[in-house]
C-alpha positions in Angstrom: 0.0 0.0 0.0 2.9 2.4 0.8 4.5 1.6 -2.6 1.2 2.4 -4.4 0.9 5.7 -2.6 4.5 6.6 -3.5 3.9 5.8 -7.2 0.8 7.9 -7.2 2.6 10.8 -5.7 5.5 10.5 -8.2 3.0 10.4 -11.0 1.3 13.5 -9.8 4.6 15.3 -9.4 5.7 14.4 -12.9 2.4 15.4 -14.4 2.5 18.7 -12.6 6.0 19.4 -13.9 5.0 18.6 -17.5 2.1 20.9 -17.2 4.3 23.7 -16.0 5.6 23.9 -19.5 2.9 25.1 -21.9 2.7 23.0 -25.1 0.9 25.5 -27.3 0.8 29.3 -27.1 -0.7 31.8 -29.6 0.9 35.2 -30.4 -0.4 37.9 -32.6 1.7 39.0 -35.5 1.4 42.6 -34.2 3.6 41.8 -31.2 7.0 43.5 -31.4 10.5 43.1 -29.9 10.6 42.6 -26.2 7.1 41.1 -26.0 6.8 38.4 -23.2 5.4 35.4 -24.9 4.9 33.1 -21.9 5.8 32.9 -18.2 6.0 29.7 -16.2 7.3 28.7 -12.7 9.5 25.9 -11.4 10.2 24.4 -8.0 13.9 23.7 -7.3 14.8 24.2 -3.6 18.2 22.5 -3.3 20.0 23.6 -6.6 20.3 26.5 -8.9 18.2 25.7 -12.0 18.8 26.6 -15.6 16.4 27.1 -18.5 17.8 26.8 -22.1 16.5 27.3 -25.6 18.0 24.4 -27.6 16.7 25.2 -31.1 13.9 26.7 -33.1 12.1 25.3 -36.1 12.1 26.8 -38.7 15.4 28.6 -37.8 15.0 32.2 -36.8 16.4 34.9 -34.6 13.0 36.2 -33.5 13.2 34.7 -30.0 15.5 35.6 -27.1 17.1 33.0 -24.8 14.7 32.4 -21.9 15.3 34.2 -18.6 15.0 32.6 -15.2 14.6 34.6 -12.0 13.9 33.7 -8.4 10.8 35.2 -6.8 9.4 34.2 -3.3 11.0 30.9 -3.3 10.1 29.8 -6.8 11.8 30.3 -10.2 10.0 32.2 -12.9 11.0 31.6 -16.6 10.1 34.1 -19.4 10.2 33.8 -23.2 10.5 37.1 -25.1 10.8 38.3 -28.7 14.1 39.6 -29.9 14.9 43.0 -31.4 14.8 41.5 -34.9 11.4 40.0 -34.5 9.1 40.7 -37.4 6.2 38.3 -37.1 4.2 37.7 -40.2 1.5 35.0 -40.2 1.5 34.9 -44.0 5.2 34.1 -44.1 5.6 31.7 -41.2 2.7 31.0 -38.9 4.2 28.3 -36.7 7.5 28.1 -34.7 8.5 25.1 -32.5 10.9 25.9 -29.7 12.7 23.1 -27.7 13.3 24.0 -24.1 15.4 22.3 -21.4 15.0 22.8 -17.6 17.7 21.5 -15.3 17.5 21.2 -11.5 20.5 19.4 -10.1 20.3 15.9 -11.6 16.8 16.3 -12.7 16.6 17.3 -16.4 13.4 17.9 -18.2 12.8 18.8 -21.9 9.7 19.8 -23.6 8.5 21.5 -26.9 6.9 24.9 -26.9 4.8 25.5 -30.0 4.2 29.1 -31.0 1.3 29.8 -33.5 1.4 33.2 -35.2 -2.1 34.6 -35.5 -3.2 37.1 -38.1 -4.1 40.5 -36.7 -6.6 42.3 -38.9 -5.8 45.6 -37.2 -2.1 45.3 -37.9 -1.4 46.3 -41.5 2.0 46.0 -43.2 3.2 45.0 -46.5 5.1 41.8 -46.6 8.2 40.7 -48.3 11.0 42.7 -50.0 8.3 44.7 -51.6 8.0 46.7 -48.4 11.8 47.1 -48.0 13.5 50.4 -48.9 15.2 48.7 -51.9 12.0 47.2 -53.1 11.4 43.9 -55.0 13.3 43.2 -58.2 11.8 40.8 -60.7 13.1 39.7 -64.1 10.8 38.8 -67.0 11.7 37.7 -70.6 10.7 39.9 -73.4 8.7 37.1 -74.8 6.2 37.1 -72.0 2.7 37.1 -73.2 0.6 40.3 -73.1 -1.3 40.5 -69.8 0.7 37.6 -68.3 1.1 37.5 -64.5 4.5 38.7 -63.6 4.4 39.0 -59.8 2.0 38.3 -56.9 1.9 40.8 -54.1 1.3 39.3 -50.7 -1.4 41.2 -49.0 -2.0 41.3 -45.3 -5.7 41.3 -45.6 -8.6 41.2 -48.0 -10.6 44.0 -49.6 -7.5 46.2 -50.1 -7.3 48.6 -53.1 -4.0 48.4 -55.0 -2.8 50.9 -57.5 0.4 51.9 -59.3 1.1 55.5 -58.4 4.3 56.0 -60.5 4.2 57.5 -64.0 4.2 55.1 -67.0 4.5 57.6 -69.8 5.5 56.5 -73.3 7.6 56.2 -75.2 9.7 54.6 -72.4 6.8 52.4 -71.3 5.3 50.3 -74.1 2.1 50.4 -72.2 1.0 50.6 -68.6 1.5 47.7 -66.2 -1.6 46.8 -64.3 -2.3 45.2 -60.8 -5.6 43.7 -59.7 -7.3 43.3 -56.3 -5.6 39.9 -55.7 -2.2 41.5 -56.0 -1.3 40.1 -59.4 1.0 42.3 -61.4 0.3 41.8 -65.2 2.3 42.7 -68.3 1.2 45.5 -70.5 -1.5 44.6 -73.1 1.1 45.4 -75.9 3.6 42.9 -74.4 7.3 43.5 -73.8 8.6 42.5 -77.2 11.7 44.7 -78.0 11.9 46.0 -74.4 14.9 43.9 -73.6 17.4 45.4 -71.1 14.9 48.0 -69.9 14.1 48.5 -66.3 10.7 49.7 -65.2 10.2 51.0 -61.6 6.7 50.8 -60.3 5.5 52.6 -57.1 2.6 50.6 -55.7 0.1 51.8 -53.1 -2.0 49.4 -51.0 -5.0 51.1 -49.3 -6.9 49.2 -46.6 -9.4 51.9 -45.8 -9.9 54.0 -42.7 -6.6 55.7 -43.3 -4.5 52.5 -43.3 -2.2 51.9 -46.2 1.3 50.9 -47.2 3.5 51.3 -50.2 6.4 49.6 -51.8 8.7 49.6 -54.9 8.7 47.0 -57.6 11.4 46.9 -60.2 10.8 45.0 -63.4 13.9 44.0 -65.5 13.2 42.8 -69.1 15.5 40.1 -70.3 16.2 39.1 -73.9 14.6 35.9 -75.2 16.4 32.8 -74.0 18.6 30.9 -76.4 17.7 27.5 -74.8 14.7 25.9 -73.2 14.3 25.2 -69.4 12.8 21.7 -68.6 12.4 19.5 -65.5 14.3 16.3 -65.2 11.4 14.4 -63.6 7.8 14.1 -64.6 4.7 14.8 -62.6 4.5 12.5 -59.5 2.6 11.9 -56.3 4.5 12.3 -53.1 3.4 10.8 -49.7 4.7 12.2 -46.5 3.8 11.5 -42.8 2.0 14.1 -40.8 4.7 14.1 -38.1 7.2 16.0 -40.1 8.4 19.0 -38.2 8.4 22.3 -40.0 11.4 22.6 -42.3 11.5 18.9 -43.2 12.4 18.0 -46.7 9.5 16.8 -48.8 11.0 16.4 -52.3 13.7 18.0 -54.5 12.8 19.1 -58.0 15.6 19.7 -60.6 15.3 21.5 -63.9 17.7 21.7 -66.9 18.9 25.2 -67.7 21.5 27.9 -66.8 21.5 29.2 -63.3 18.0 27.9 -62.6 15.8 29.3 -59.9 12.5 27.8 -58.4 9.3 29.1 -57.1 5.8 27.9 -56.2 3.1 29.2 -58.5 0.2 27.5 -56.9 -1.3 27.6 -54.3 -0.5 31.2 -53.5 0.0 31.8 -50.7 1.2 28.3 -49.8 1.1 28.0 -46.0 2.2 24.4 -45.7 5.2 24.2 -48.1 8.0 26.3 -49.4 10.7 25.6 -52.1 14.3 26.5 -52.0 14.9 29.2 -54.6 18.3 27.7 -55.6 18.3 24.0 -54.7 14.6 23.3 -55.5 14.0 21.5 -52.2 10.3 21.5 -51.2 10.0 21.8 -47.4 7.2 22.0 -44.9 6.6 25.3 -43.2 4.1 24.4 -40.5 2.9 21.2 -38.7 0.8 18.9 -40.8 -1.7 18.1 -38.1 -4.6 16.4 -39.9 -6.6 16.4 -36.7 -6.4 20.2 -36.6 -6.2 20.9 -40.3 -8.0 18.1 -42.3 -7.5 20.1 -45.6 -3.8 19.4 -45.4 -4.3 15.8 -46.4 -3.9 16.6 -50.1 -2.0 19.5 -51.6 -1.5 20.1 -55.4 1.7 22.1 -56.0 2.7 23.8 -59.2 6.4 24.6 -59.3 8.1 27.0 -61.8 11.8 26.7 -62.8 13.4 29.6 -64.6 16.8 31.0 -65.4 18.0 33.7 -63.0 19.2 36.0 -65.8 16.4 35.2 -68.2 13.3 34.7 -66.1 11.2 34.3 -69.2 13.0 31.0 -69.8 10.9 28.8 -67.6 9.1 25.5 -67.1 6.4 24.4 -64.8 5.8 21.1 -62.9 2.7 19.9 -61.2 2.7 17.2 -58.5 0.5 16.1 -55.6 1.6 15.8 -51.9 -0.4 13.4 -49.8 -0.1 13.7 -46.0 -0.5 10.4 -44.3 -1.9 10.2 -40.8 0.8 9.2 -38.3 -0.1 7.7 -34.9 2.0 9.9 -32.6 0.0 10.3 -29.5 -1.3 7.5 -27.3 -5.0 7.6 -26.2 -5.7 9.9 -23.3 -8.1 8.5 -20.7 -10.2 9.9 -17.9 -9.6 8.8 -15.2 -5.9 8.1 -15.7 -5.8 6.0 -12.5 -8.6 4.1 -10.8 -8.4 3.2 -7.1 -11.6 2.3 -5.5 -12.9 0.3 -2.5 -15.9 -1.9 -2.4 -17.3 -4.4 0.1 -17.2 -8.1 -0.7 -21.0 -8.2 -0.8 -21.1 -6.0 -3.9 -23.7 -7.5 -6.3 -22.5 -8.9 -9.6 -23.0 -6.4 -12.4 -22.2 -3.3 -10.2 -20.5 -0.6 -12.3 -17.2 0.5 -10.8 -16.3 3.1 -13.4 -16.8 4.2 -17.0 -13.6 5.2 -18.8 -13.6 8.0 -21.3 -10.6 7.8 -23.7 -9.9 9.9 -26.9 -7.2 9.7 -29.5 -5.4 13.0 -30.1 -4.4 11.9 -33.5 -7.8 11.0 -34.6 -10.6 12.4 -32.5 -13.8 10.4 -32.7 -12.1 7.2 -33.8 -13.0 3.9 -32.2 -10.7 2.6 -29.5 -10.2 -0.9 -28.2 -10.3 -1.7 -24.5 -8.8 -4.7 -22.8 -8.7 -5.7 -19.2 -5.4 -7.2 -17.9 -5.1 -8.8 -14.5 -1.9 -8.6 -12.5 -2.8 -10.0 -9.1 -4.4 -12.4 -8.6 -3.5 -13.6 -12.1 -6.4 -14.8 -14.2 -9.0 -13.5 -11.8 -12.6 -13.4 -13.1 -14.0 -11.1 -10.4 -14.0 -8.1 -12.7 -15.0 -7.7 -16.3 -14.9 -4.9 -18.9 -18.0 -4.3 -21.0 -16.9 -1.8 -23.7 -15.7 1.0 -21.5 -17.5 0.0 -18.3 -15.7 -1.8 -15.5 -18.1 -4.1 -13.7 -18.1 -6.7 -10.9 -18.2 -10.1 -12.7 -18.3 -12.6 -9.9 -18.9 -12.9 -6.2 -16.1 -11.2 -4.3 -15.7 -13.8 -1.6 -13.1 -12.9 1.0 -13.8 -15.9 3.3 -11.0 -18.0 1.8 -7.3 -17.0 2.6 -5.7 -15.1 -0.3 -8.8 -15.0 -2.5 -9.3 -11.2 -2.5 -8.7 -8.1 -0.4 -7.2 -6.4 -3.5 -7.4 -6.8 -7.3 -4.6 -5.1 -9.3 -5.4 -4.8 -13.0 -5.0 -2.4 -15.8 -7.1 -1.2 -18.7 -5.2 -1.4 -22.0 -6.5 1.1 -24.6 -5.4 0.7 -28.2 -6.0 3.2 -30.9 -5.6 1.0 -34.0 -3.2 3.4 -35.7 0.2 2.8 -37.3 2.3 2.4 -35.4 0.0 1.1 -32.7 -0.2 3.4 -29.7 -1.5 2.2 -26.3 -2.4 3.7 -23.0 -2.5 1.6 -19.8 -4.8 2.8 -17.0 -3.9 1.2 -13.6 -6.8 -0.2 -11.7 -6.7 -1.1 -8.0 -9.9 -2.4 -6.5 -9.7 -2.9 -2.7 -12.3 -5.5 -1.5 -13.2 -4.9 2.2 -14.5 -7.8 4.3 -18.1 -8.0 5.5 -19.2 -9.9 8.5 -21.7 -12.1 6.9 -22.0 -15.3 9.0 -22.6 -15.9 12.7 -20.2 -18.2 14.5 -21.5 -21.6 15.6 -20.3 -24.6 17.5 -21.5 -28.2 17.9 -23.1 -29.2 21.2 -20.8 -31.5 23.1 -20.8 -33.6 26.2 -17.8 -33.6 28.6 -17.4 -36.2 31.4 -15.6 -35.3 34.6 -15.1 -37.1 37.9 -16.9 -35.5 40.8 -13.6 -35.4 42.8 -11.8 -33.4 40.1 -9.8 -30.5 41.5 -10.1 -26.8 40.6 -8.9 -25.6 37.2 -9.3 -29.1 35.8 -9.6 -29.1 32.0 -12.9 -30.6 30.9 -12.7 -30.0 27.1 -12.7 -27.3 24.5 -15.5 -25.6 22.6 -14.6 -25.5 19.0 -16.3 -22.6 17.2 -16.6 -22.3 13.4 -17.0 -19.1 11.5 -17.2 -19.0 7.7 -16.0 -15.4 7.7 -12.2 -14.8 7.3 -10.2 -15.0 9.5 -11.9 -18.1 10.7 -10.4 -18.2 14.3 -11.4 -14.7 15.3 -13.9 -15.9 17.9 -14.2 -15.0 21.6 -16.0 -17.4 24.1 -18.0 -16.5 27.1 -20.7 -17.8 29.5 -23.7 -15.4 29.6 -24.2 -14.3 33.2 -21.1 -16.1 34.4 -20.9 -19.4 36.3 -19.6 -20.1 39.8 -18.7 -23.7 38.9 -17.3 -23.5 35.3 -15.3 -21.1 33.2 -14.5 -20.9 29.5 -11.3 -19.4 28.2 -12.0 -16.3 26.1 -9.7 -17.1 23.2 -9.1 -20.9 23.2 -12.6 -22.0 24.3 -11.2 -24.4 27.0 -13.8 -25.3 29.6 -12.3 -25.5 33.1 -13.7 -26.4 36.6 -13.9 -23.7 39.2 -15.9 -25.2 42.1 -16.6 -28.6 43.6 -18.9 -31.2 42.0 -21.3 -33.6 43.7 -22.7 -36.5 41.8 -25.4 -37.1 44.4 -26.7 -33.5 44.2 -26.5 -32.9 40.4 -25.4 -35.4 37.8 -25.6 -33.1 34.7 -24.7 -29.5 34.2 -25.7 -27.6 31.0 -23.8 -24.5 30.0 -24.7 -22.0 27.2 -21.5 -20.8 25.6 -21.7 -17.5 23.7 -19.5 -17.2 20.6 -18.7 -13.6 19.4 -16.6 -12.9 16.3 -14.3 -9.9 15.8 -12.0 -8.4 13.2 -14.1 -9.7 10.3 -15.6 -6.5 9.0 -14.4 -3.1 7.8 -16.3 -1.7 10.7 -14.6 -2.8 13.9 -17.8 -2.4 15.9 -19.7 -5.0 13.7 -20.0 -8.3 15.5 -22.1 -11.4 15.1 -22.7 -14.0 17.8 -24.0 -17.5 18.2 -24.3 -20.1 21.0 -24.3 -23.8 21.7 -25.1 -25.9 24.8 -22.4 -27.9 26.5 -23.4 -30.8 28.7 -21.1 -31.7 31.6 -21.8 -35.2 32.9 -20.5 -35.8 36.4 -19.1 -39.3 36.9 -19.8 -40.9 40.3 -16.9 -41.4 42.6 -17.4 -43.7 45.6 -16.9 -41.3 48.5 -19.3 -42.7 51.0 -18.8 -46.0 52.9 -21.8 -48.3 53.5 -23.4 -48.3 56.9 -24.9 -51.3 58.6 -28.0 -51.3 60.7 -27.4 -52.3 63.4 -23.6 -52.2 63.3 -23.5 -54.6 66.3 -25.5 -57.8 66.9 -25.4 -60.5 69.6 -27.3 -63.7 69.0 -27.8 -67.0 70.9 -28.6 -70.1 68.9 -29.1 -73.8 69.8 -27.7 -76.2 67.3 -28.1 -79.8 66.6 -26.0 -82.1 64.5 -26.6 -82.6 60.8 -28.1 -79.4 59.8 -27.1 -75.9 58.5 -29.1 -73.0 59.7 -29.4 -69.2 59.1 -28.0 -67.2 61.9 -28.8 -63.6 60.8 -29.0 -61.2 57.9 -26.6 -58.2 57.6 -28.6 -55.1 56.5 -26.4 -52.4 55.0 -26.9 -49.3 52.8 -25.3 -46.0 51.8 -27.6 -43.2 53.1 -26.2 -40.6 50.7 -26.7 -42.9 47.7 -29.9 -44.9 48.2 -29.6 -46.3 44.7 -26.4 -48.2 45.5 -27.5 -51.7 46.5 -24.7 -53.9 45.3 -22.4 -55.0 48.2 -19.9 -57.7 48.8 -19.8 -59.5 52.2 -16.9 -61.5 53.7 -15.9 -62.7 57.2 -12.6 -61.2 58.1 -12.3 -62.3 61.7 -13.6 -64.6 64.4 -14.4 -67.6 62.1 -11.5 -69.7 63.4 -13.1 -73.1 62.7 -14.9 -72.0 59.5 -18.1 -72.8 61.2 -19.8 -69.8 59.6 -20.2 -68.8 56.0 -22.0 -66.0 54.1 -24.5 -66.5 51.5 -24.8 -62.9 50.2 -25.9 -60.9 53.2 -27.1 -64.0 55.2 -24.8 -65.5 57.9 -25.2 -69.2 57.9 -24.0 -71.8 60.5 -22.5 -74.7 58.5 -23.7 -78.3 58.8 -22.1 -79.8 61.9 -21.2 -83.5 62.7 -19.7 -85.1 65.7 -16.0 -84.7 65.6 -13.1 -82.7 66.9 -14.8 -79.5 66.0 -18.1 -80.3 67.7 -18.5 -78.0 70.7 -19.1 -79.8 73.9 -19.9 -76.7 75.8 -21.6 -73.4 74.8 -19.2 -71.2 72.9 -19.2 -67.5 71.9 -18.0 -66.4 68.5 -17.3 -62.7 67.7 -17.5 -62.5 63.9 -16.2 -59.5 62.0 -18.0 -59.1 58.6 -16.5 -56.7 56.0 -19.2 -55.1 53.9 -17.8 -53.3 50.7 -19.6 -51.6 47.8 -19.4 -53.8 44.7 -20.5 -51.3 42.1 -18.5 -49.9 39.1 -17.5 -46.8 41.0 -14.0 -46.6 42.4 -12.5 -46.6 45.0 -14.4 -49.4 46.8 -15.1 -48.4 50.4 -16.0 -50.8 53.1 -17.3 -51.0 56.7 -17.2 -53.8 59.3 -20.2 -55.2 61.2 -19.7 -57.1 64.4 -21.9 -60.2 65.1 -21.5 -62.0 68.5 -23.0 -65.5 68.3 -23.5 -67.6 71.5 -23.6 -71.1 70.2 -25.3 -73.7 72.5 -24.7 -77.3 71.4 -27.6 -79.8 71.4 -27.9 -82.3 74.2 -30.4 -85.2 74.8 -31.4 -83.7 78.2 -31.8 -80.2 76.8 -35.3 -78.9 76.7 -36.4 -77.9 73.3 -36.1 -74.1 73.0 -36.3 -71.6 70.2 -33.5 -69.4 68.9 -33.3 -66.2 70.9 -32.0 -63.1 69.2 -31.2 -60.1 71.3 -29.1 -57.1 71.1 -27.1 -56.9 74.3 -25.3 -54.1 75.9 -21.5 -54.3 76.4 -19.2 -52.0 78.2 -18.1 -50.2 75.0 -21.0 -50.5 72.6 -24.5 -49.0 73.1 -27.1 -51.8 73.2 -29.9 -51.9 70.6 -33.0 -54.0 70.9 -34.4 -54.8 67.5 -38.0 -56.0 67.3 -39.3 -56.5 63.8 -43.0 -57.2 63.4 -44.3 -58.2 60.0 -47.7 -56.9 59.2 -49.9 -57.8 56.3 -53.2 -56.3 55.4 -54.9 -58.1 52.5 -57.5 -56.7 50.2 -61.2 -57.2 51.1 -61.9 -59.4 48.1 -59.0 -61.6 48.9 -60.3 -62.1 52.5 -63.6 -63.2 51.1 -62.1 -65.7 48.7 -59.7 -67.0 51.4 -62.6 -67.5 53.8 -64.7 -69.5 51.3 -61.7 -71.5 50.3 -60.8 -72.3 53.9 -64.4 -73.4 54.7 -64.4 -75.8 51.8 -61.0 -77.2 52.9 -62.2 -77.7 56.4 -65.2 -79.6 55.2 -63.0 -81.8 53.1 -60.6 -82.5 56.0 -63.5 -83.3 58.3 -64.9 -85.8 55.9 -61.5 -87.3 55.4 -60.9 -87.5 59.2 -64.2 -89.2 59.8 -63.4 -91.8 57.2 -60.0 -92.4 58.9 -61.5 -92.8 62.3 -64.0 -95.2 61.0 -61.3 -97.4 59.5 -59.3 -97.2 62.7 -62.2 -98.4 64.7 -62.5 -101.4 62.5 -58.8 -102.3 63.1 -59.1 -102.0 66.9 -61.9 -104.4 67.0 -59.8 -107.1 65.3 -56.2 -106.7 66.5 -53.5 -108.8 64.8 -49.7 -108.5 64.3 -49.9 -108.0 60.6 -52.1 -105.0 61.3 -49.6 -103.6 63.9 -46.7 -104.0 61.5 -48.7 -102.2 58.8 -49.5 -99.4 61.2 -45.9 -99.1 62.2 -44.7 -99.0 58.7 -47.2 -96.3 57.8 -46.0 -94.3 60.8 -42.4 -94.7 59.8 -43.2 -93.6 56.3 -44.6 -90.4 57.5 -41.8 -89.6 60.0 -39.4 -88.4 57.3 -41.7 -85.6 56.2 -42.5 -84.6 59.8 -38.8 -84.5 60.7 -38.0 -81.7 58.2 -40.1 -79.2 60.1 -38.4 -79.7 63.5 -36.0 -76.9 64.6 -35.2 -77.6 68.3 -33.4 -80.7 69.7 -35.5 -83.4 71.3 -35.0 -85.2 74.7 -34.4 -89.0 74.6 -36.8 -91.0 76.9 -36.9 -94.7 78.0 -38.4 -97.2 75.7 -42.2 -97.5 76.1 -44.3 -100.5 75.6 -45.0 -101.4 72.1 -48.7 -100.6 71.6 -50.7 -98.9 69.1 -51.9 -96.2 71.5 -48.3 -95.2 72.4 -47.6 -94.6 68.8 -50.0 -91.8 68.7 -47.4 -89.5 70.6 -44.3 -90.1 68.4 -44.2 -87.2 66.0 -40.5 -87.2 65.1 -37.9 -89.5 63.7 -34.1 -89.2 63.8 -30.9 -91.2 63.5 -28.3 -91.7 66.3 -25.0 -90.3 65.1 -23.0 -92.8 67.0 -24.8 -96.1 66.3 -26.5 -95.1 63.2 -29.9 -96.5 64.4 -33.2 -94.7 63.7 -35.6 -93.8 66.4 -39.0 -92.1 67.0 -39.4 -89.2 69.4 -42.1 -87.1 70.9 -41.5 -83.3 70.7 -43.5 -82.6 73.8 -42.3 -85.3 76.2 -38.9 -86.1 74.7 -39.8 -89.8 74.7 -38.3 -91.9 71.9 -38.5 -95.5 70.6 -35.7 -97.2 68.8 -36.5 -98.9 65.5 
């Protein structure tokens, strides 16, 4: 950008310096010596400048060397007419001066064109005719009567011309005449026989309103030539370019004769061409600018060659001069430089500028316009429709390096020969527009509830389609005491403690705000997304058992396992946690106890070394640990004191007694659990009816049994007794399964059918292996 501004400044400086030298000035032919033609100023602060006149075309001494003076810190240059200046628009109407300005190492050259304008109020006779010696012409004596001998150049039109000198015979063969066009004509009698005579004619030119001029014209009559004058070349067409400077050679004509001289007979006056009187070289006298003077395209010249001593010996040559257009100046365009700024949302087809270009060589001609891209190369974002620069495609700045500025140029071609072009620099700055709102994908982060402060939970990744894509700031609306989000990176961190039991899920709304994506720094867009934080449970509460201490007394008998108690534990802070593992970690020295889940079971005992002869107390330590997936696994220990009373024959049948006792160290708890069931009314009705029917069926069955028993008693026999004993033995196995307390052994009773009515149990002696019957109420038994 700095380089571009420097180039623009340099271009402006150069253009201003060029414009400080005028290209064209007009001066009236009435201006005399010392007249200031033009003044111009220059800036040169560190050196002493110089201003030089290099050359003048056509060569003349009418112009003084330029002067250069310092005034109020600037240098002023002046061009003036010299003391010999005699401007005559009919003689030379255009001068070209080449000037050079030097300021230290900076040298600048430029042309200064001076056009001499006719001044109708300035009357003077031109040429040698107005000089004190007058004009001398020579004519042959063979000239035709009334032939044109001389053309007087008149400074204006409508002048009255007359010959004021006497033309008395016999010296004059007849009077010379001059018409309003300034043509001097031979006498009507001709000049035959007037050889070697000299006629002096005083001519008066009257312009009216008291303005006039006079001059002397001397006519010398020469004898008839002895030889003919003829041109060496025939009539021809000559083509010259229009960029010939005044004084350039067009063609050279040559004639055969003695001391030949040349002059242009037609057109008179000839403002574009002149001929060398001695060498016959036709040269240009003014610029052949076809754009300014279209009539200069074709000029028909008639040239006369004659002998100097015998002017009547002459010949004439006609030829045509064609001026061909030359492409000298490149097209000039407005504006000469285009620098504009547009937003990236500019619609396709928007007109950026319309260029106006003209060809100084050929005004009104058709020019060709081409669009050239410099950076990025081959871009299609801009297009040129004729002279109109438009937006051709979407100016997307959301991809790195796709826009921000487009450097191009408009190449203008004029189609002339040689081809001249002008290049108009174009710089289009595309400014970004904040078009899209940032967004992020909802995410779920998991964190342990025992995570410490400033723990990193995860990152919120925002997306923004505007460039640059990472210009996003993150925040939590309203703030949060538990969580924080980093403003730049989007990292979510923990600030406060978490509790899985109080809140398992936390939902945060993260606000995303973009920045630095628009030409206007205050233009922002925002979006949001929800972040879910899932708290992972950490086992931070040990289970608690109710009661933590139990004391039990149980009576055992051989051959059976029995349930001692059930350990009831839970985690009050986490009621949903129900999975626990149980193990006996102390007091089970003989492995007499085992755990089936939460149930403490006394294993099946047989007579042996481990059989307790006396009551024994066991203090069991039961470790209860949580068995869920959460870590770490915490545990507690429950204490169960079991008073184990072994079974004896003399022991009275008792029931198991469970009590919570008081010790010296542990508070005593008495637990009394009462089960209560309250059925539905309809169920009570159904159960009552069903029970009544069952009682009726049992009563009927009992009556039938008693009737059969009466029949047996009436006819007693041993087979019948054996049958009854076998039936009783068959039922003893089923009755024995329902007995829980040990039975007392009694002496053998007489074998009778009536005594069999009181044996309601059957067992096997562990020592002898014999089976026996026993009564649960009296303890009596009978060996089988």
